[in-house]
N, C-alpha and C positions, 0 to 999 in steps of 0.2 A: 505493500499500500504503499502511494504516494504521500508523503510531508510536509507537510512546511513549515519554517522554522521558528520557530514559537516557545514561550517558555514565561512559563510564572513560578513569581518569590511570592509567599507572604504569608497571610497568619490565618489560618483553617480553622474553621467551627466545621464540627456535624452534631447539631442537636437531634435527637427522636423521643417515640413514644416510649422503646423500651427500659427497662431495668438495666440499670447502671452494667457497665461492661460491654456493652452494643455486642447482642450475641453474634451477628453478620459475620463479626470478624474473628469470630472461632465455627463461622459452619452451622452454626445452629440456627433453629428457625425464629422469629422473632416473638418478645417477650407473652403479648397479649396474641397473637398467630396474625397479624396484619402490620403494616408497618407506616407510623406518619412522620415525616420530620422536615432536617433544612441542612443543608449544605452549601456553602462559600465560602470566598477569601477575599480579605482585603490586599489587592495587588503592589508590593514595596518594590517592586523592581519585574518589570515585565515586556513582553514585544511579541508581538504577532509580523511578522515579515519585516515591514518596513514604519511598521504603527505603535508607536507607544504608549503600554496600559501604566504606566508607573500613576501606583496612587488611587486608583479605580478599584470598586467593590462589586463583585458580583453573587450571586449566590441561587438556588434552586431549591423549590417545595417539593417534594417527594409524598409520592404515597404508592406500597403495595400492597396487595392483599394478602401474599403468603411471602414466604421468605425472599430474598430480592434475585437470588438465582432463576427463582420461579416467571421471571419477568411478569408479563399484564402491568405494567408500574406504571400512573403518572408523572408527570413533571407540569412544573411552570417556572421558568427561568424570571429573575429579578436581573435587572443593570443599571448601576445609578445613574441619575439621569442627567448629570452633566456630561457624559458621554459624550463623544464627537459620532456621526453616524461612521468614519471608519473604524471608530474604537465600537464599537456597537458590532458593527460587522466581525469586526476582528473577535470577540469572541464568542459571534454566534459559531463561528467556523472551530473555535477550540472545544467549545463545549460540545460540538453534534460530533466529536467521535471520529469526523473523518481526516483527520489530520492527528493522529494518532496512530500506532503499533498496538498488535493486538494483546487483549489484554491488559492494558493500562486502564487507568481512571474514569475517563469520558470515552473511551472505547467502548468500555463496559458498559454505562449508563444507556449507551445508543443501542445494546441490545437489550436491557430488559424493561426502557421506555418504550409502549404503545401507545400514549395518549400524550400527546404535547401541546399545552395548553399558552393564549398566547403571551407572551412574554409581557413584562411592566419595567419602566420606565420612570422612576421615583427617586426622590431623595431620600440619602444613606447616611444615618448612624452610626457609627460603630465603633463600638470600646474593647480592647482586648487585651490582657493581660496574663500571657500561660504564667511564669511563672505563679502567682497566687490565685489560678485557677479561676479566675474572674471575665467576665463578657458581659457587653447589653449590645444588643443588635435591635434598632427601631427604623421600621419605616413605618411610614403614618398612615392607616386605614388599612392598610397590606398584611405585615412581619414584624411582631416583636417576640424578643425572647433576653433571656437574662441567666445567666452565667454564675454560678456559686462552687464551694467544698464543698462536697462530700462531707453531711455530719454526721459522726457515731449516737448515734440513736441512745444513747445512756445518758454519753457525757454533753453533748454537744458540740465536743473537739470534732477538725477539720483533721480531713481523712488525707493524705495524700499518695497518690495513688497513679502510677503508670503503666503504658502498654507500650512494649516494641514488638514491630514487625520489620525484621527485617530484610520480609520480603513484599509488604504491602504496600499494594497498589493506590493507598489514597496518602501515607506517610510512613514512616521507618518508627516513630516511637512518637508521642503524644501525652500530653496528661488527660486524667480519667474523670469528668465532674456531677454535679448536679443542673439540668435545665429545666424552664419552665417557656412554654412557648405559649401565641397566642395567632393564629395565620385567618385572614382572613382574605385571601385572593381566591382563584379556582379550587382551591385543595384549604376546606376548611376546616381547622380541626382546635384546641385545646388540651394540655397539657401541665401538670405539676411535677418535679419530679422525676423527671425521664433523665435517660442516659445525655453526656456531654464527651465529646472529642475537644482538643485544644491542640493547634499542632505549630510547626515555622514550618513551612511546604516547599521545595521546587519543584514543580511538574513541567516537563519535557514531553517530546511528541515519545520519546523512548518508554517514560513513566518516573518517577521519584526518582530525583536526583542527591545523591551525599551528600 
């Protein structure tokens, strides 16, 4: 598969309705049988061909009726409204999976999603502190999520939990935390105390870079 020259380096977040630990990372079924959630990043440094993507944020809201590898998923892309037409096209080209090698993040999404909802272009407020396991995303009228450390149910003390995936297609290492989500776009849902993954990642056409 021919692939364009692109690279995304940035702050990655993945929140969903499953229990802490993301069963998908362990090839297990979703906690509730189905899974709804969001994923995306703020690009600290990135490009697609000659199009600069530094500083932009993009996210997807997803819904799967069962385990992700079984497919039949729905997805709605959200791109920061200040992106230029060229930058929007560049991000769509990346998210399409057509410019990624087989088995990489965006290629896998292209195989397991069957319903693509219209994209949303909106203002984005994104706060991210991986070390503290804290994040906040606000897209007015569309999507809100907060992340905080998992708390000990007896003492209330914060847990510090990491997952390491040397061959992961999403990241090679991440902090695990707790999330609340309120989604009001095409895929509507609300959850409290669900899973969260926070990571610093570098994605390329060949997958996660070291």
